[in-house]
NULORO-491213 format. One record per residue: residue in one letter; residue number from 1; x, y, z of N, C-alpha, C in turn. Coordinates in pm, whole numbers. Atoms other than C-alpha are relative to their C-alpha. Layout:
REM NULORO-491213
NODE  residu  num    n_c1    n_c2    n_c3   ca_c1   ca_c2   ca_c3    c_c1    c_c2    c_c3
NODE       A  NUM       X       Y       Z       X       Y       Z       X       Y       Z
...
REM end
This chain:
REM NULORO-491213
NODE  residu  num    n_c1    n_c2    n_c3   ca_c1   ca_c2   ca_c3    c_c1    c_c2    c_c3
NODE       M    1     -46     -56     129   -1376    2009    3147      37    -115     -93
NODE       R    2     -29     105      97   -1353    1794    2834     142      15     -52
NODE       M    3    -137      -1      51   -1004    1696    2722      -1     -23    -151
NODE       R    4     -10      19     144    -905    1718    2358      47    -141     -32
NODE       P    5     -41     135      38    -856    1386    2169     151     -20       5
NODE       A    6    -146      15       3    -481    1453    2128      54     -15     141
NODE       I    7     -44       8    -139    -440    1506    2506     -34    -136      58
NODE       L    8      40     133     -46    -634    1185    2577      92    -107     -53
NODE       L    9     -89      98      60    -414     991    2335     136       1      70
NODE       L   10    -129      -9     -68     -94    1120    2498      -9     -58     141
NODE       A   11      17      54    -134    -232    1032    2840      -5    -152      -3
NODE       A   12      10     146      13    -318     679    2724     135     -62     -27
NODE       L   13    -133      52      32      28     629    2577      90       5     123
NODE       A   14     -81     -11    -122     184     749    2901     -33    -113      96
NODE       I   15      41     111     -86     -19     488    3094      59    -130     -51
NODE       V   16     -55     121      59      88     216    2850     148     -12      31
NODE       Q   17    -144       4     -23     455     310    2883      31     -23     148
NODE       A   18     -26      15    -143     431     333    3263     -22    -142      45
NODE       G   19      29     137     -38     287     -18    3281      57     -99     -97
NODE       A   20     -58      87     101     515    -175    3021     138     -45      42
NODE       A   21    -132      54     -29     827    -386    3033      74     -20    -131
NODE       P   22     -76      23     122    1112    -420    2782     -25    -139     -55
NODE       A   23      25     128      64    1090    -704    2532      72    -115      69
NODE       E   24     -78     108     -60    1362    -903    2708     -53     -39     138
NODE       A   25      51      27    -134    1167    -886    3038    -136     -69      -4
NODE       A   26     133      59      13     858   -1067    2908     -14    -123      87
NODE       D   27      31     120     -76     697   -1323    3137     -22    -116     -97
NODE       A   28       4     115      91     721   -1672    2983    -143     -40     -34
NODE       A   29     139      39      25     351   -1758    3025     -72     102     -87
NODE       L   30      60    -106      81     248   -1422    2881      45     -12    -145
NODE       A   31     -52      14     136     476   -1472    2580     -60    -121     -70
NODE       R   32      59     120      61     342   -1825    2522    -143      25     -45
NODE       S   33     139     -27      37     -16   -1700    2522      -8      85    -126
NODE       L   34      -1     -83     120      70   -1438    2260      37     -82    -123
NODE       H   35     -41      82     114     252   -1684    2034    -110    -100     -37
NODE       A   36     111      90      28     -41   -1927    2068    -111      73     -74
NODE       F   37     102     -82      67    -277   -1646    1962      31      11    -149
NODE       F   38     -36     -11     141     -85   -1595    1636       5    -137     -68
NODE       H   39      -7     134      57     -35   -1970    1587    -138     -49     -43
NODE       R   40     137      40      36    -413   -2021    1584     -45      64    -130
NODE       G   41      30     -65     127    -425   -1781    1291     -72     132      16
NODE       V   42      59    -133       2    -488   -1410    1267     -10      40    -146
NODE       V   43      20     -20     144    -640   -1347     923     -90     121     -23
NODE       A   44      81    -116      37    -775   -1028     764       9      21    -150
NODE       D   45       9     -29     144    -888    -979     404     101     -83     -81
NODE       G   46     -82      89      81    -700   -1280     271     147      -5      35
NODE       A   47    -140       1     -42    -370   -1216     453       8     -49     144
NODE       R   48     -19      56    -134    -235   -1394     762     115      71      69
NODE       A   49     -99     -77     -75     -43   -1207    1032     107     -92      59
NODE       E   50    -113      66     -66     300   -1318    1154      63     101      96
NODE       L   51     -60     -89    -100     439   -1168    1474     149      14     -28
NODE       V   52    -142     -28      21     776   -1001    1414      67      27     134
NODE       R   53     -54     -27    -134     842    -854    1758    -102      81      81
NODE       V   54      78     -79     -95     678    -706    2065      87     117      41
NODE       Q   55     -81    -117     -29     797    -353    2117       2      34     149
NODE       R   56       4     -19    -146     683    -321    2480     -99    -100      57
NODE       W   57      88      95     -67     543    -599    2698     -70      68     117
NODE       P   58      64     -52    -121     286    -523    2969      73     -51     124
NODE       D   59     -70      35    -123     431    -529    3319     -92     -86      86
NODE       T   60      86      94     -71     239    -836    3435      53    -139     -23
NODE       K   61     -39     139      15     278   -1211    3471    -123     -86     -24
NODE       G   62     110      92      27      69   -1502    3353     -57      18    -139
NODE       A   63      60      -3     134    -119   -1585    3034    -107     107      -9
NODE       A   64     103    -101      24    -352   -1330    2879     -84     -41    -120
NODE       R   65      81      11     121    -634   -1324    2629      36     119     -88
NODE       W   66     -48    -105      90    -538   -1127    2320    -109      34    -102
NODE       Q   67      98     -48      97    -753    -917    2090      68      90    -102
NODE       M   68     -47     -90     105    -682    -750    1757     -82     128       1
NODE       P   69      79    -123      15    -786    -386    1705     -79      -5    -130
NODE       A   70      66     -16     129   -1021    -281    1428     104      41    -102
NODE       L   71    -105     -22      98    -810    -287    1115     -51      76    -121
NODE       R   72      24     -64     129    -795     -66     811     122     -33     -86
NODE       G   73    -114      47      77    -576    -238     557      80    -101      79
NODE       H   74     -89      96     -66    -277    -439     677     120      76      57
NODE       P   75    -109     -80     -57     -65    -216     905     115     -86      49
NODE       A   76    -118      72     -47     290    -324     987      16      14     151
NODE       Q   77      -4     -18    -145     252    -188    1342    -141      20      51
NODE       L   78     133     -15     -57     -55    -218    1561       6     -23     151
NODE       F   79      10      18    -145    -169    -225    1924     -98    -114      29
NODE       L   80      84     108     -48    -299    -557    2055     -50      33     140
NODE       T   81      50     -14    -136    -510    -575    2369      25    -130      74
NODE       A   82     -21     115     -89    -392    -812    2645     -96      12     117
NODE       I   83     103      -4    -104    -667    -903    2894      25    -111     101
NODE       Q   84      -6      97    -108    -638   -1076    3230    -117      23      93
NODE       G   85     116     -11     -86    -932   -1150    3455    -128      14     -80
NODE       K   86     130      -6      65   -1303   -1123    3381     -87     107      64
NODE       G   87     100     -94     -51   -1587    -879    3418      60     129      50
NODE       A   88     -43    -130     -55   -1537    -575    3637     143      -4      50
NODE       H   89    -136      13     -52   -1204    -712    3759     103     -20    -111
NODE       A   90     -93      22     111   -1051    -751    3413      98     116     -11
NODE       R   91    -104    -102      23    -726    -566    3349      42      -9    -146
NODE       R   92     -34      -6     142    -622    -453    3001     128      80     -22
NODE       W   93    -120     -71      42    -294    -347    2841      -1      11    -152
NODE       Y   94     -15     -19     145    -232    -205    2494     147     -24     -35
NODE       V   95    -134      50      24      72    -379    2353      40      27    -145
NODE       P   96     -43     -30     138     255    -236    2047      84    -115     -56
NODE       V   97     -73     110      65     376    -507    1807      22      36    -147
NODE       R   98     -22      -8     144     518    -529    1457     -31    -136     -60
NODE       V   99      43     124      64     377    -787    1218      29       4    -150
NODE       R  100       5      14     145     404    -914     864    -136     -58     -36
NODE       W  101     126      56      49      91    -991     661      31     -79    -127
NODE       W  102     -34      84     113     148   -1287     429    -125     -37     -80
NODE       A  103     111      32      88     -74   -1346     129      53     -51    -134
NODE       R  104     -29      35     138     -77   -1505    -214     -42     119     -85
NODE       A  105      27    -125      71     -49   -1196    -431      72       3    -134
NODE       V  106     -65     -18     130      36   -1093    -785     124      86      19
NODE       V  107    -126     -74      -7     399    -982    -809      59      13    -140
NODE       A  108     -66     -19     129     618    -857   -1093      99    -114     -23
NODE       R  109     -94     107      36     804   -1141   -1268     133      58     -46
NODE       E  110    -119     -68      51    1054    -888   -1406      -9     146      38
NODE       D  111       6    -145     -21    1145    -522   -1366     -92      62    -104
NODE       I  112      99     -61      90     858    -320   -1513      21     151       2
NODE       P  113     -22    -145       2     929      36   -1628    -131      77      14
NODE       A  114     118     -86      -8     691     325   -1567     -66      13    -136
NODE       R  115      84     -18     118     408     361   -1822     -10    -126     -86
NODE       A  116      12     126      75     446       0   -1941    -141     -56      18
NODE       I  117     127      70      -8     124    -187   -2021      28    -144      44
NODE       L  118     -29     129     -57     117    -503   -1811     -60    -113     -84
NODE       G  119      43     119      72      95    -838   -1990      19    -123      85
NODE       P  120      -9     123     -81      67   -1200   -1867     142     -43      31
NODE       S  121    -137      46     -22     439   -1269   -1907      74      82     106
NODE       M  122     -66     -87     -99     525    -981   -1667     -39     -33     143
NODE       L  123      60      18    -132     324   -1119   -1374       1    -146      42
NODE       T  124      13     133     -56     316   -1419   -1145     -63      13     138
NODE       V  125      59       0    -135     167   -1519    -808     100     -61      96
NODE       A  126     -95      49     -99     382   -1565    -497     -48      38     140
NODE       K  127      26     -37    -139     362   -1559    -118      81     126      29
NODE       A  128     -68    -128     -18     445   -1201     -22     -56      71     122
NODE       D  129      40     -83    -113     431    -958     269     -68     125     -54
NODE       V  130      75    -116      49     160    -697     203     -20     105     109
NODE       A  131      18     -91    -113     200    -509     532      45     142     -34
NODE       G  132     -42    -140       2     210    -131     547      -4      67    -135
NODE       R  133       5     -60     132     132     -60     182    -140      52     -30
NODE       A  134     129     -60      34    -142     165      48     -58     -66    -125
NODE       G  135      67      54     117    -398      31    -197     -28    -148      11
NODE       R  136      35     141       2    -539    -309    -282     103     -78     -79
NODE       W  137     -86      88      77    -354    -607    -424     -87    -108     -61
NODE       W  138      78      97      76    -464    -886    -654      51    -142      23
NODE       R  139     -36     142     -14    -468   -1267    -642      15     -69    -135
NODE       E  140      -4      61     133    -502   -1337   -1016      67      95     -99
NODE       P  141     -68     -87      97    -262   -1200   -1284     -92      54    -108
NODE       G  142      90     -44     106    -544   -1182   -1538     -73     129      31
NODE       E  143      70    -123     -38    -706    -900   -1341      83     124     -28
NODE       L  144     -89    -114      22    -404    -679   -1414      46      14    -144
NODE       V  145     -43      -8     139    -349    -751   -1782     -66     122     -66
NODE       G  146      52    -117      68    -385    -429   -1979       8     128      80
NODE       V  147     -12    -124     -77    -327    -184   -1692     137      61     -25
NODE       R  148    -125     -72      23     -51      77   -1709      70      26     134
NODE       A  149     -77     -27    -120     228     111   -1451      18     150      18
NODE       N  150     -20    -142     -30     233     454   -1284     146      32      30
NODE       R  151    -140     -18     -42     593     403   -1169      72    -131     -27
NODE       P  152     -72     128      16     870     144   -1202     -41     -99     110
NODE       I  153      33     107     -94     782    -188   -1035     113    -102      -6
NODE       A  154    -117      88      -2    1077    -403    -927     -43    -147      -5
NODE       R  155      23     145       5    1099    -776    -990     -27     -53     142
NODE       G  156      36      56    -129     930    -964    -704     -87      90      86
NODE       E  157      82     -95     -77     739    -655    -584    -147     -28     -20
NODE       V  158     146      14      10     370    -689    -505     -55     118     -79
NODE       V  159      62    -107      80     161    -494    -756    -123      51      75
NODE       F  160     111     -63     -71     -61    -259    -557     -74      97     -93
NODE       S  161      81     -89      83    -341     -44    -697      61     139     -10
NODE       S  162     -63    -132       4    -138     268    -611     109       7    -107
NODE       A  163    -109       2      98     125     158    -867     -47     -13    -144
NODE       V  164      51      23     136    -104     102   -1167    -127      81     -25
NODE       R  165     123     -68      40    -383     267   -1359     -53     -65    -127
NODE       R  166      59      64     118    -623     110   -1605     -32     106    -104
NODE       P  167      31     -99     105    -627     304   -1935    -149       2     -30
NODE       P  168     144      -6      27    -978     427   -2014     -37     -74    -128
NODE       L  169      48      70     120   -1177     216   -2260     -36     100    -110
NODE       V  170      43    -102      95   -1318     527   -2421      84     125      21
NODE       Q  171     -78    -123      -8   -1091     824   -2497     -85     120     -39
NODE       R  172      70    -123      39   -1209    1182   -2523      15      23    -150
NODE       G  173      -1     -25     144   -1305    1263   -2881     -22    -124     -85
NODE       R  174      19     123      78   -1355     899   -2981    -145     -12     -47
NODE       E  175     134      28      51   -1650     809   -3202     -54    -127      64
NODE       V  176      63     115     -64   -1889     574   -3023    -142     -16     -52
NODE       T  177     140      26      33   -2224     412   -3091     -84      18     125
NODE       I  178      91     -26    -112   -2502     541   -2865    -118     -97     -11
NODE       L  179     116      88      -6   -2761     282   -2764    -105      62      90
NODE       A  180     109     -52     -83   -3102     386   -2631    -127     -76     -32
NODE       R  181     133      56      25   -3458     260   -2596    -101     113      10
NODE       V  182     102    -105       6   -3733     498   -2698    -133     -67     -28
NODE       G  183     131      64      18   -4087     372   -2644      10    -148     -27
NODE       G  184     -15     143      21   -3965      14   -2632      76     -36    -126
NODE       I  185     -74      25     124   -3775      53   -2960     148      29      24
NODE       R  186    -145     -18     -14   -3397       9   -2970      49      94    -109
NODE       V  187     -48    -102      92   -3231     312   -3129     151      13      14
NODE       T  188    -145     -23      -4   -2867     367   -3223      33     129     -75
NODE       A  189     -48    -121      68   -2679     679   -3327     150      11      25
NODE       L  190    -143     -24     -19   -2321     794   -3367      19     123      89
NODE       G  191     -27    -113     -88   -2174    1022   -3104     149      14      24
NODE       T  192    -140     -27     -34   -1850    1171   -2975      11       9     152
NODE       A  193     -22      -5    -145   -1728    1105   -2619      69     131      35
NODE       L  194     -53    -130     -40   -1656    1433   -2440     103     -10     113
NODE       R  195    -109      24     -94   -1422    1279   -2181      33    -148       0
NODE       A  196     -41     140      -9   -1235     956   -2112     -77     -68     111
NODE       A  197      73      75    -102   -1411     683   -1916      27    -149     -17
NODE       N  198     -15     145       0   -1384     316   -1823    -136     -69      -1
NODE       R  199     124      78       4   -1642      36   -1842     -86      29     122
NODE       G  200      94     -24    -108   -1949     117   -1636      -5     144      49
NODE       E  201      -2    -139     -44   -1857     484   -1585     -90      87     -88
NODE       A  202      82     -94      75   -2081     773   -1687      89      90     -84
NODE       V  203     -76     -86      89   -1965     987   -1979     -96      85     -82
NODE       P  204      84     -82      89   -2119    1285   -2165      37     -27    -145
NODE       V  205     -21      32     142   -2163    1214   -2536     -84      96     -85
NODE       R  206      73     -89      92   -2257    1454   -2818     -48     -80    -119
NODE       N  207      58      64     118   -2495    1311   -3077      48      76    -124
NODE       R  208     -60     -67     116   -2324    1384   -3409    -105      61     -93
NODE       R  209     102     -52      92   -2648    1440   -3594     -78     115      63
NODE       S  210      85    -102     -62   -2862    1637   -3345      81     102      80
NODE       K  211     -88     -83     -84   -2565    1792   -3151     -42       1     146
NODE       Q  212      44       7    -139   -2754    1708   -2831     104     -76      83
NODE       I  213     -90      69     -92   -2536    1610   -2533     -83     -84      96
NODE       V  214      72      91     -87   -2660    1305   -2343      98     -65      98
NODE       Q  215     -80      74     -98   -2534    1123   -2035     -15    -150     -29
NODE       A  216       2     143      32   -2440     765   -2117      95     -74      92
NODE       R  217     -90      84     -80   -2261     474   -1953      76     -92     -94
NODE       V  218     -86      76      91   -1969     292   -2115     -33    -149       9
NODE       V  219      24     144      11   -2052     -60   -2235     129     -72     -39
NODE       D  220    -130      53      41   -1727    -134   -2419      76     113     -70
NODE       A  221     -86    -103      58   -1456      50   -2615     -68      79    -111
NODE       H  222      64     -66     115   -1699     144   -2895    -148      31      24
NODE       T  223     143     -11     -21   -2042     153   -2731     -31      62     134
NODE       V  224      53     -56    -124   -2227     360   -2471    -150     -15       0
NODE       R  225     144      13     -12   -2579     328   -2338     -55     122      70
NODE       V  226      57    -123     -57   -2796     631   -2265     -60     -29     136
NODE       V  227      51      12    -137   -2873     680   -1898    -123      87      17
NODE       V  228     110     -95     -14   -3101     985   -1914     -30      59    -136
NODE       G  229      35     -60     127   -3294    1115   -2215       8    -100    -114
NODE       G  230      -4      85     117   -3313     976   -2567     124      28     -81
NODE       A  231    -117     -15      85   -3051     938   -2840     -24     105    -106
REM end
């Protein structure tokens, strides 16, 4: 009979706990091998991991080979794999640890209120812990100039994508110039954007003269280029 994934997970955790030792009971050689693993450098997407603590050590002695799990983002807690032996005789333990992920990231130079438009004077770059946070972060302040804060951002806080939103280049109802090529000839016309959109995004536009609605792509704040059909 096949076991459900949740039952398998609980069984695996029970095995880990049964074969685990408290942090203070760690074997010296095992601990040295783990610290050497982090000292060599554990890097993912521009951030370097620092071991904070081991929550449960495997109940074994001697050095081990350590492996990182497949990562999604930069989690503050993860399960490392400790391996002793080789081939069919290898033994493995899943070891829960807490880590920090250090990176050079854009942080707020001052307290930033919600809905504020970010400018160069509000931002700086600093070494910061990016562990356990949703969204991407940036390395260059210039990439964030002109975006709007969704919520208050405290001084020294890393600016994550979940905290900001880039105002659309084209607002709904704005007059734009429609660019198109018809038979190799460049044609322009005036139109009205029917929804807000950012650079590179598709937007429906009504030709003011013909009233035809065309699908275009935003070039800049005043220009769109026809994707399908003519102007």
